[in-house]
PAKE-697462 format. One record per residue (C-alpha): residue in one letter; x, y negated, z. Coordinates in steps of 0.2 Angstrom, whole numbers, padded with zeros to 4 digits, always signed. Layout:
<pts>
AXYZ
...
</pts>
This chain:
<pts>
X+0658-0395+0396
X+0651-0408+0384
X+0647-0405+0366
X+0643-0418+0353
X+0630-0407+0344
X+0630-0411+0325
X+0626-0429+0328
X+0629-0442+0315
X+0641-0452+0327
X+0649-0448+0343
X+0637-0450+0357
X+0648-0463+0366
X+0645-0475+0351
X+0629-0483+0355
X+0627-0493+0338
X+0612-0484+0332
X+0594-0488+0335
X+0590-0469+0335
X+0584-0462+0352
X+0598-0454+0363
X+0594-0437+0369
X+0604-0427+0381
X+0602-0408+0383
X+0609-0400+0399
X+0608-0381+0396
X+0621-0368+0399
X+0613-0355+0386
X+0621-0361+0370
X+0609-0352+0359
X+0595-0361+0367
X+0604-0378+0367
X+0608-0376+0348
X+0590-0371+0345
X+0583-0386+0354
X+0596-0397+0345
X+0591-0390+0328
X+0572-0394+0330
X+0575-0411+0338
X+0586-0418+0324
X+0571-0421+0313
X+0565-0434+0325
X+0578-0442+0321
X+0588-0443+0337
X+0607-0443+0342
X+0609-0428+0353
X+0623-0422+0365
X+0624-0406+0375
X+0631-0403+0392
X+0633-0384+0397
X+0635-0386+0416
X+0627-0397+0430
X+0642-0407+0435
X+0647-0413+0417
X+0628-0415+0414
X+0626-0427+0428
X+0642-0437+0424
X+0636-0439+0406
X+0618-0443+0411
X+0625-0457+0422
X+0638-0463+0409
X+0626-0472+0397
X+0607-0475+0394
X+0597-0460+0388
X+0580-0460+0380
X+0576-0442+0386
X+0585-0428+0395
X+0581-0410+0393
X+0586-0401+0409
X+0588-0383+0413
X+0586-0377+0431
X+0598-0363+0432
X+0615-0372+0428
X+0632-0367+0434
X+0641-0380+0445
X+0626-0389+0450
X+0608-0383+0449
X+0595-0393+0439
X+0584-0398+0454
X+0599-0406+0463
X+0604-0414+0447
X+0586-0421+0445
X+0586-0427+0462
X+0603-0436+0460
X+0597-0444+0444
X+0582-0451+0452
X+0592-0458+0467
X+0603-0467+0455
X+0589-0481+0454
X+0587-0479+0435
X+0573-0471+0426
X+0578-0458+0414
X+0564-0448+0406
X+0567-0430+0411
X+0559-0414+0404
X+0563-0398+0414
X+0565-0383+0404
X+0565-0367+0414
X+0561-0348+0415
X+0554-0351+0432
X+0535-0352+0429
X+0528-0352+0446
X+0516-0366+0452
X+0528-0369+0466
X+0543-0372+0454
X+0533-0383+0443
X+0527-0394+0458
X+0544-0395+0465
X+0552-0401+0449
X+0538-0414+0447
X+0540-0419+0465
X+0558-0422+0463
X+0555-0434+0449
X+0554-0424+0432
X+0542-0432+0420
X+0537-0415+0412
X+0540-0396+0415
X+0540-0383+0401
X+0543-0365+0404
X+0553-0353+0393
X+0549-0345+0381
X+0542-0361+0373
X+0533-0366+0357
X+0545-0377+0346
X+0530-0387+0341
X+0525-0390+0360
X+0543-0395+0364
X+0544-0407+0350
X+0527-0415+0356
X+0533-0416+0374
X+0550-0425+0369
X+0541-0437+0357
X+0530-0441+0372
X+0545-0445+0383
X+0553-0455+0369
X+0537-0465+0367
X+0536-0469+0385
X+0555-0474+0385
X+0551-0486+0371
X+0536-0493+0380
X+0546-0496+0396
X+0559-0506+0386
X+0545-0517+0379
X+0548-0535+0385
X+0529-0538+0383
X+0525-0526+0397
X+0523-0535+0414
X+0536-0531+0427
X+0525-0532+0442
X+0506-0528+0445
X+0497-0533+0461
X+0480-0525+0463
X+0473-0530+0480
X+0485-0523+0493
X+0493-0512+0480
X+0509-0518+0472
X+0519-0510+0458
X+0536-0514+0451
X+0539-0507+0433
X+0558-0510+0433
X+0561-0503+0450
X+0547-0490+0447
X+0542-0492+0465
X+0524-0495+0473
X+0519-0502+0489
X+0502-0502+0498
X+0498-0514+0513
X+0517-0517+0514
X+0522-0498+0515
X+0531-0490+0501
X+0523-0475+0493
X+0533-0460+0488
X+0528-0456+0471
X+0534-0444+0458
X+0539-0451+0441
X+0522-0445+0433
X+0512-0451+0448
X+0520-0468+0446
X+0516-0468+0427
X+0498-0463+0430
X+0495-0477+0444
X+0504-0490+0433
X+0492-0485+0418
X+0477-0486+0429
X+0482-0503+0437
X+0485-0510+0419
X+0467-0505+0415
X+0456-0509+0430
X+0438-0506+0428
X+0439-0495+0413
X+0434-0477+0414
X+0446-0464+0406
X+0442-0446+0401
X+0455-0433+0406
X+0460-0431+0388
X+0463-0450+0386
X+0474-0449+0401
X+0484-0435+0394
X+0486-0445+0378
X+0491-0461+0386
X+0501-0456+0401
X+0508-0439+0396
X+0509-0443+0378
X+0500-0428+0371
X+0483-0421+0371
X+0478-0403+0374
X+0462-0397+0382
X+0471-0383+0391
X+0481-0396+0401
X+0467-0406+0408
X+0468-0397+0425
X+0486-0406+0426
X+0477-0422+0426
X+0466-0416+0440
X+0480-0411+0451
X+0490-0427+0448
X+0474-0437+0452
X+0472-0427+0469
X+0490-0429+0474
X+0490-0448+0470
X+0473-0451+0479
X+0480-0442+0494
X+0495-0453+0495
X+0485-0469+0492
X+0473-0464+0506
X+0486-0458+0518
X+0488-0477+0523
X+0476-0479+0537
X+0461-0490+0532
X+0467-0490+0514
X+0454-0494+0501
X+0449-0481+0488
X+0457-0486+0471
X+0454-0471+0459
X+0435-0467+0457
X+0427-0452+0449
X+0415-0457+0435
X+0404-0441+0434
X+0403-0434+0416
X+0418-0445+0410
X+0433-0445+0421
X+0441-0458+0432
X+0441-0477+0434
X+0453-0488+0444
X+0447-0503+0455
X+0455-0513+0468
X+0445-0524+0481
X+0448-0542+0478
</pts>
């Protein structure tokens, strides 16, 4: 089921420059609450209340952000997220779920979600997370951003959102790719964890700096898995991290 949720125009009309946000959530009270608090962005919002219609709508047009519940009827949120990522297009995805275990978070991010927020959630935090996704979506559409970066044996394609090391493709989550792309755009510069949160995640909060550490560790492991691969991400003690590639 699809609902056009008090938007200024039907969502199928893409004449507005306002961001297009899709909420896929079967609990209508929660969906309406999210919609209410996001309308001030401003944004044009649609709601799908089951997985199958949500996937169909997500693939039918360009979205600037998708808010995705995991416990959906018809098709669960993890399968939906996997299907969206296999469609070879990048749609910024925020998973919103009552599942708060570390395993659920990691699985959601590994399947390609850009962010994960547990219920019950702070409205202010939800707004901050969505604004971060919308900023990232806008940056990805910026024609001044390069489409390809080559750093030593590491190559990255922004449009394809793919990365290769020594000719072998890396399997990266959406956030890992964003982090690696940001580093590759700024070689030699040291960034603190809070700076990385601001630039890559789009928001800053001291309590989330451990998220940076875990993503750095996973990204390093994938880069260094290639036999003989050079180290790209260096720890700068007392500051944070720096990216360097051998010439």
